[in-house]
C-alpha positions, 0 to 999 in steps of 0.5 A, a space after each residue: 139162092 142156088 149158087 154153087 149147086 151142082 146139077 147133072 143135066 141129062 138130055 139127048 137133045 142138044 137145044 134142051 141141054 142148052 136151055 137147061 144150061 142157060 137156066 143153071 147159069 141164071 141160078 148161078 149153079 154149076 152144071 155137067 151134061 150127059 146125053 143119055 142115062 149111061 153117060 149119067 151113071 158114068 158121071 155119078 160115079 166120079 162126081 158129086 151132084 146135088 140134083 139131076 134133071 133127067 129127060 125121060 125119052 133118050 137112046 141108050 138108057 132112058 129116064 126111067 131105066 136110069 132113075 131105077 138104076 140109080 135108086 136100086 143099084 147105086 150106093 148111098 148117098 147117090 141112090 138118094 140124089 133128087 131126080 127131076 123128070 123133065 118131059 113134054 109127055 102127058 103124064 097119063 101116057 107115061 110109063 104106068 109105073 111112073 110113080 114107082 120109078 123114083 123120080 123126086 119130081 116131074 117138070 113138063 116142058 116147056 121149063 122156065 127159070 121160074 118153074 125150075 127154081 120153084 121145083 128146086 125150092 120144093 126139093 131143098 125146102 127153101 
């Protein structure tokens, strides 16, 4: 169903990226890895992606800063790319402006193939 989908995986923790890569491979999607928000922005400038899986807490540029930058400072169509926030945090303890940050959807860890697949179905209306 998501064969060929281009996913940008943004997470500073290696094991989290590996889990998301495994899920992307099960979906028959293509993926690119970034270790922080700055790397994600650099990738978005040179390659077309269909969706971004964005961790919230990262060094250099966190998920909130990165998502705001994408939404406010990048040109269309990049500024409209679906961004899934992925976090282990309790939503109420997150940035009070979470809903205004520009994330398309929130996924809490642990994430599974079913959870990711359902989120993608919501985003792409499948």
